[in-house]
N, C-alpha and C positions, 0 to 999 in steps of 0.2 A: 278549067272547070270550077277552081276555087275563086277566081277574080270572077267570073259570071255570078256567084253568089256573091261575093262580097261587092259588087256594082249596084247591085240591086237595094243594098242598106242605104237608106236615104240619111246621109249627117258623115258617112265611115270616115271623110277624107280629113277627120279633126282629130282620131285619134295616132297617126303619124307626127302630126304638129304636136302636141302633147306630150306624147313620148321622146321627141326631140328637145321639146322645152326643160322637160325634167333629169336628160342625159346630161346636158351641157352642164348645169347648173352642179350638177352632182359631180363632173368629172374634173369640173376646175374645180369645186373643192377640196376633190381628192387630192390631186396633184398638188396644190397648192399644201393642203397637210403633211404629203409625203417628204415636200423640198424643206418643210420646217423640223420636220423632226430631226432630234439629237443624234448627231455622229455615231458618239460613243452606244447610246440605245441599239441603233442597228448593228453595232458591229457587235457588242454583244449578245442579241436577238439572234442575229446570224450566224455566231461560233458555239451556239446553246444545244447543237444537237448535236455537235460533233467533241464537247468536253461533258467528262463522266463526275462533274463535280454538281455538292446539293446547294450550292450557292446559288441565292436567290438574288432578285432585282434590289432588292431593298438594303442587303450587303456588299452588292455591286457598289450601289449610290452613294454609300458609307464611305467609302473605302477613294470613291471620287474625290 
């Protein structure tokens, strides 16, 4: 039923292409950003919910 309505709209086929062209660069940029993150920072952030200390990110950077 929905495909009947969508096929009646002129130019609707461009929207999936636009979505793809937005998604792929975003995915690549986020993937590169994740691999470039500092491993010590990732470990610190991963352990944060388990720690009861009040140490801040700035305190952690100064101790490194």
